C-alpha positions as semicolon CSV with decimal commas, in nm:
position;residue;x (nm);y (nm);z (nm)
1;X;0,003;0,008;-0,017
2;X;0,166;0,332;-0,122
3;X;0,059;0,660;0,054
4;X;0,083;1,001;0,067
5;X;0,305;1,158;0,298
6;X;0,020;1,325;0,506
7;X;-0,038;1,198;0,854
8;X;-0,404;1,334;0,985
9;X;-0,390;1,392;1,349
10;X;-0,733;1,344;1,505
11;X;-0,674;1,450;1,866
12;X;-0,974;1,430;2,065
13;X;-1,159;1,167;1,825
14;X;-1,397;0,918;2,018
15;X;-1,451;0,566;1,895
16;X;-1,791;0,640;1,794
17;X;-1,671;0,891;1,552
18;X;-1,366;0,693;1,445
19;X;-1,483;0,496;1,157
20;X;-1,679;0,753;0,952
21;X;-1,438;1,031;1,005
22;X;-1,129;0,800;0,887
23;X;-1,357;0,659;0,606
24;X;-1,384;1,022;0,467
25;X;-1,025;1,075;0,511
26;X;-0,942;0,762;0,304
27;X;-1,197;0,873;0,037
28;X;-1,037;1,211;0,036
29;X;-0,691;1,034;-0,041
30;X;-0,550;1,055;0,313
31;X;-0,437;0,705;0,432
32;X;-0,214;0,785;0,743
33;X;-0,400;0,830;1,034
34;X;-0,316;0,914;1,396
35;X;-0,510;0,895;1,693
36;X;-0,329;1,047;1,975
37;X;-0,336;0,852;2,303
38;X;-0,471;1,136;2,504
39;X;-0,793;1,114;2,321
40;X;-1,079;0,931;2,496
41;X;-1,056;0,538;2,463
42;X;-0,778;0,581;2,174
43;X;-0,695;0,225;2,141
44;X;-1,057;0,161;2,094
45;X;-1,075;0,421;1,835
46;X;-0,765;0,252;1,672
47;X;-0,904;-0,104;1,666
48;X;-1,232;0,004;1,497
49;X;-1,067;0,201;1,249
50;X;-0,800;-0,054;1,172
51;X;-1,059;-0,304;1,132
52;X;-1,300;-0,097;0,917
53;X;-1,021;0,016;0,698
54;X;-0,788;-0,273;0,674
55;X;-0,587;-0,264;0,348
56;X;-0,702;0,097;0,263
57;X;-0,513;0,295;0,539
58;X;-0,269;0,263;0,815
59;X;-0,398;0,378;1,182
60;X;-0,144;0,467;1,416
61;X;-0,112;0,638;1,761
62;X;0,018;0,980;1,876
63;X;0,136;1,107;2,203
64;X;0,307;0,768;2,282
65;X;0,495;0,803;2,597
66;X;0,588;0,447;2,707
67;X;0,669;0,103;2,577
68;X;0,359;-0,019;2,758
69;X;0,166;0,222;2,509
70;X;0,333;0,077;2,207
71;X;0,247;-0,260;2,313
72;X;-0,128;-0,154;2,332
73;X;-0,131;-0,004;2,016
74;X;0,012;-0,270;1,846
75;X;-0,259;-0,522;2,005
76;X;-0,509;-0,283;1,887
77;X;-0,385;-0,306;1,532
78;X;-0,197;0,014;1,489
79;X;0,109;0,006;1,270
80;X;0,303;0,322;1,338
81;X;0,394;0,526;1,640
82;X;0,419;0,884;1,656
83;X;0,575;1,015;1,986
84;X;0,634;1,391;2,085
85;X;0,996;1,316;2,209
86;X;1,296;1,076;2,107
87;X;1,254;0,857;2,423
88;X;1,478;0,561;2,319
89;X;1,300;0,287;2,486
90;X;0,986;0,398;2,276
91;X;1,135;0,388;1,970
92;X;1,309;0,028;2,037
93;X;0,965;-0,130;2,152
94;X;0,815;0,022;1,837
95;X;1,103;-0,105;1,608
96;X;1,094;-0,470;1,798
97;X;0,733;-0,512;1,730
98;X;0,768;-0,425;1,347
99;X;0,595;-0,095;1,382
100;X;0,714;0,207;1,205
101;X;0,828;0,508;1,456
102;X;0,817;0,891;1,385
103;X;0,945;1,071;1,709
104;X;0,925;1,420;1,722
105;X;1,259;1,616;1,699
106;X;1,367;1,974;1,729
107;X;1,747;1,973;1,768
108;X;2,034;1,805;1,586
109;X;2,087;1,575;1,923
110;X;1,717;1,483;1,912
111;X;1,734;1,367;1,560
112;X;2,048;1,161;1,578
113;X;1,918;1,024;1,911
114;X;1,625;0,909;1,721
115;X;1,834;0,797;1,403
116;X;2,036;0,584;1,614
117;X;1,753;0,435;1,794
118;X;1,573;0,303;1,465
119;X;1,337;0,560;1,377
120;X;1,155;0,535;1,054
121;X;1,096;0,905;0,991
122;X;1,153;1,218;1,176
123;X;0,874;1,464;1,288
124;X;0,995;1,823;1,322
125;X;0,765;1,965;1,577
126;X;0,688;2,247;1,633
127;X;0,764;2,320;1,286
128;X;0,623;2,689;1,283
129;X;0,879;2,741;1,567
130;X;1,177;2,579;1,387
131;X;1,040;2,714;1,048
132;X;1,184;2,608;0,705
133;X;1,499;2,760;0,746
134;X;1,591;2,556;1,071
135;X;1,476;2,256;0,886
136;X;1,677;2,324;0,556
137;X;1,975;2,358;0,802
138;X;1,926;2,031;0,987
139;X;1,845;1,861;0,653
140;X;2,205;1,910;0,544
141;X;2,351;1,701;0,805
142;X;2,075;1,396;0,831
143;X;2,071;1,102;0,611
144;X;1,940;1,198;0,253
145;X;1,679;0,904;0,225
146;X;1,494;0,969;0,612
147;X;1,176;1,116;0,555
148;X;1,109;1,453;0,746
149;X;0,773;1,560;0,832
150;X;0,681;1,918;0,932
151;X;0,415;1,913;1,225
152;X;0,264;2,189;1,400
153;X;0,180;2,482;1,182
154;X;0,209;2,322;0,869
155;X;-0,101;2,360;0,634
156;X;-0,182;2,360;0,251
157;X;-0,102;2,722;0,216
158;X;0,257;2,653;0,319
159;X;0,344;2,326;0,215
160;X;0,551;2,454;-0,073
161;X;0,757;2,627;0,181
162;X;0,838;2,298;0,356
163;X;0,872;2,091;0,046
164;X;1,132;2,346;-0,068
165;X;1,356;2,258;0,210
166;X;1,324;1,896;0,195
167;X;1,039;1,787;0,393
168;X;0,866;1,447;0,234
169;X;0,528;1,531;0,439
170;X;0,329;1,679;0,686
171;X;0,114;1,610;0,984
172;X;-0,206;1,794;1,008
173;X;-0,391;1,822;1,339
174;X;-0,652;2,113;1,397
175;X;-0,661;2,197;1,025
176;X;-0,794;1,852;0,931
177;X;-0,970;1,780;1,271
178;X;-1,106;1,921;1,596
179;X;-1,363;1,740;1,823
180;X;-1,700;1,776;1,682
181;X;-1,611;1,832;1,341
182;X;-1,825;1,641;1,087
183;X;-1,677;1,365;0,902
184;X;-1,810;1,572;0,601
185;X;-1,619;1,884;0,677
186;X;-1,298;1,677;0,763
187;X;-1,320;1,506;0,419
188;X;-1,358;1,846;0,252
189;X;-1,059;1,965;0,451
190;X;-0,849;1,676;0,372
191;X;-0,921;1,719;-0,012
192;X;-0,801;2,050;0,003
193;X;-0,477;1,918;0,174
194;X;-0,428;1,665;-0,088
195;X;-0,478;1,882;-0,353
196;X;-0,188;2,125;-0,236
197;X;0,014;1,816;-0,150
198;X;-0,005;1,648;-0,477
199;X;0,080;2,008;-0,639
200;X;0,385;2,064;-0,421
201;X;0,506;1,689;-0,463
202;X;0,519;1,710;-0,840
203;X;0,645;2,048;-0,851
């Protein structure tokens, strides 16, 4: 299964909303979907979405802080882990279980700690603070094949800015979803993001 490098971050979603909202995202072309663990009954949302969209999307977890969290996500059917920091035991457990690891980084020390621990890709967070210039400077010393994601302030209006400095993709939170937003509106916002991503990725 090939994916656009867009991760939809559904912070605050409930298990009841999970399947219709995730289905709307997939219909719009976003097939990497993160349920942060500080959402209500997050592993239940992951389980329902992973079962309903098997073969069509990858469902993962965000705000993952412990090895126990990683194991719970894997048991629920999640396939990737997004963590806010570079806590090596979380990255190592993610790799051990065959899941993909996207830790949050801000500095060169963070980035190389994550790489040495086995990260699949790096989440530059908050991207709006680090900025495209900061990412460009860091990109110069990172492995060229390692995918970099701008998260925290990235949106369709500035995709081009981050593409230009070597980012492969984006994590989209409140732009895509806030609690109570309908599946239809989530789908519309996702379609706008996909159009901007496709335009930037082929530029």
